[in-house]
N, C-alpha and C positions, 0 to 999 in steps of 0.2 A: 504493500500500500504506500509506503514511503516513496518508492520509485515512481509509482503512478502519480502520486501527488506532485513530485518534482517535475515530471513530464508535463502535467497539466498546468503547473505554474509557469513553466517555460513557454508553453503554447500561448498562455494568456499574456505573457510579457511580449512575445513577438507580435501579437495582435495590437497591443498597446503601442509598440514602437512603430508599426506600420501605420496606425491611425495618426500618431503624432507627426510622422513623416509627411503624410498627405495634408495635414493641417498647417505645416510649416510653409512660410513664403517660398514661392518658386523662384529660383535665380533667373536673372535676365538671360534671354536667348539671343544669340547673334542673328542679324538679318538673314545670313545665308542658311543657317539652320532652320530659321522660322519658315523660309520659303520652301525648304525641303520637307517640312512637316505638314504643309498644307494638304498634301495628298493623302495623309493618314486620316483614317476615320476616328474622330474623337471618342474616347471611352465614356460610357455613361457615368455621370457624377452621382455617386451614392454615398454621401458622407456618413450616413447612419449605419451602413452595413457593418463596418468593423466594430464600432462600439456595441452594436446589437449582438454581434457574434461573441464579443468579449463577455457581455452580461449573460448570454445564453450559456457560455462555458462555465462561468462562476456559479450560476444558479443550477445548472445541470449536474455539476459535480457534487453539489450539496445533497441532492437526492441519492447520488451514487454512494457517497460516504455514509449517509444515514442508513441506507439499506444494507451495505456490505461490511461496514466497520464492526458492528457487534459480532457478526459471524466469524470474522477474521481475527478477532481479539486485538484490534488495532486501536491505539490511543492517539487521538489528534493532539499534537502539542505544537506550540509556537514558541520557539527559542529566541529570546530577545537579549542574549548574551549574559545579562545579569539576573534575569528571571525567566522562568519558563511557565507558560500558561497551558493548562490541560483542559480540553473541551470534551464534554460527554457526547459520545457518538450516538446515543439512543435518543437524543433530543434534536429534532430537526432545526430548531431555532439556533442552537449552539453550533450545529454543523454549518448553517448559513453564515453565522458570524465568523467561524473559523475559515471558511472559504474566502470571505472578503478580507479578513484581517491578514491571512497568510499572503494573499496577493499584494496587499498594501505594503507588507514587509518587504516583499521582493521589489516593489517599485521604489521604496526608500533606498535599498541597497543599490539598485540600478542607477538611480539619479545621484546618489552620493559617489558612485564610481565615475559617472560622467563629470561630476564636479571636480574630482581629483584630476582627471585628464585635463580639464580646462586650466586648473591651477598649475599643473606640472608644465604645461606648454605655454604659459603666459610670457616667459622670457625668451622664447624662440623668435628670432627676427623673421625668418622665412616662413610662409604658411605651410603647415604640416598637412599632407593629404589625409582626408578623413575627418579633420577637426570641424569642417563645416557641418557635417551630419551630427557630430557630437553637440555642437553649439545649438543646432536646431532643436534637438531633443531637450536640452536644458532650458532653452527659452531666454527670457529677459535677464535671468540671473547671471548669464554669461558675461554681461557687460558691466556688472556692478563691481565695486572695489573688493579687494580680497577679504577685508574684515566683514563686509556684508555677506559675501559668499559663504563664509564659515559660520557667522553668528545667526543669520536668518534661519537656515535649516536647523541649527541647534535649538533655538528658541521655539521653532515650530514643533519639533519633536517633543520638547519639554512640555509645552502647553497641551499637546495631544495626550501625553501621559497623565497630566494633571486632570484633564477631563475624564480620561478612562478610569482613573483611580476611584472616582465616585460611582462609576457604572459597573465595573468588574465585580465588586463584592456583592451587588444585588443579583448578579448572574451566577454566583457561586464559583467564580473563576479566580478569585484571589481573596486573601484575608481582608478584614476591614481596613480602611485607608489609614487610620491612626491620626496623629497630630499633623498640623500644617507643616511643621519642620520636616517630618518624615516624608510627607508627600513631595515637598520641594526637593528634598535630597534624592528621593527615588527618581523624580523627573530629570534631575541633573545627571544622574548616573545612567539612566536609560538612553538619554539623548547623546551622552558622551560615548557610550558603548556602541551606538549605531555607527559612529565613525570608524570603529575598529573593522568594519566590513571592507575598508580600503585594502585590507590584506589580500583579498581575492584579486583585485585588479592589479595591485603592485606585484604580487607573486606571479600572476599570469603574464604580465608585461615583461618582467625580468627573465622568466624562463624562455619566453619566445625570443627575447633579445639575445639570450645566450645561444639558443639554437641557431638563430640567423647569423651570429658571429662566426660560426664554424661550418655552417652548411649553407651553400648558395641556393636560395629558394626562389630566385627570379627577382625582377625589378618591379613587382606589383606595388602600387602605392601603399597597400597595407603594410608591407615590410618597411617602407620609409617611415610610416607612422610609428611602427614598433621601435625602430632604431632611434628616432629622435626623442620619443617619449621615454624610452628606456634610459637614454643618456641623462635626461632630466631627473629621473628617479634615482640615479646613481650619484648625483651631485653631493649628497651628504657623506658619501663614502670616498670621495676623491682624495682625502688625506690618508687613507688606510693603505698600507703596502700589500695590495692584493694581486700583484702581478708576479707570477711564478714562471720565469722564462718567457715563452711566447704565449703562455696561458693566462688569460684574464679571469680571475676568480670573483671579480666584483659582482657580476649579475647573480651568481649562485649565492654569494654571501648576502647580497641585498634581499633576495627572495627569502632566504632563511631568516634573516633579521626581521623582515616584515611579518612573516607567518608566526614565528614563535614569540616575537614581541607583542603582537596582538593577542596571542593566546594567553600569555602571562599577564598582560594588562587586563584582560577580561576576568581572570581569576582574582586579581586585586580589586577590581570594581565590584565583583560579586561578593567578596568578603566585606567590603564597605557597605554594600546594600544590605547584607544580613545583620550588620551591627549598627544600623541607624537607630536613633532614639525612637521609642514607641510614640 
């Protein structure tokens, strides 16, 4: 069931990305290309189709989970790094909430990953292939100052948890909220832990950068994107002696540092979460 849930979340995310790509402003087309495209039959404009398919997927899998989870002895859990929420699979309402909440969690991780890419490439003078699509997905936040890029998502996540802390106990998904100090502390920890999801994009980028450094995989713009962004990710390690002869160990060291650093940071935040004042 966990694998099925992963695949369905991935499918929902792809629908979301496709929908956002269609909603993004279309870049200007040169006159020569415009003349050549006149003979093409325009595609029917159905902006509602992708969001309708997305909602059908999220609602449809609710019924699937509700019917099959009790028989498979599967517990629906939502891991937020510092706290894990468990949903009752025999309640259709909780399965609907789980379907929506787990997809929202994927959206948060996805957009935080895009945010990292935008921040990492802000000092590159030449345009990096692929960044136009990344910026289109992220929207207006792309052009805001660095402090706004970091603080606005952090506060948005914190406020979301504050609101959820009053609802989750009524649904038997968490203990009573407790004091205001505890709620504020929990919200700060949950929103901070969300940024630890950067480990996925950093580790993936650096491993691909390492692969491309030793194996020629063509001159596709994707690899130019990986190379330039990987170099930016490795800037904090430029003072470390990670060159062993002709072998550059920086990408592997950076990937390991990002993965295990986030892992132990999550353990620390979880410990603090469990020791907040009541």
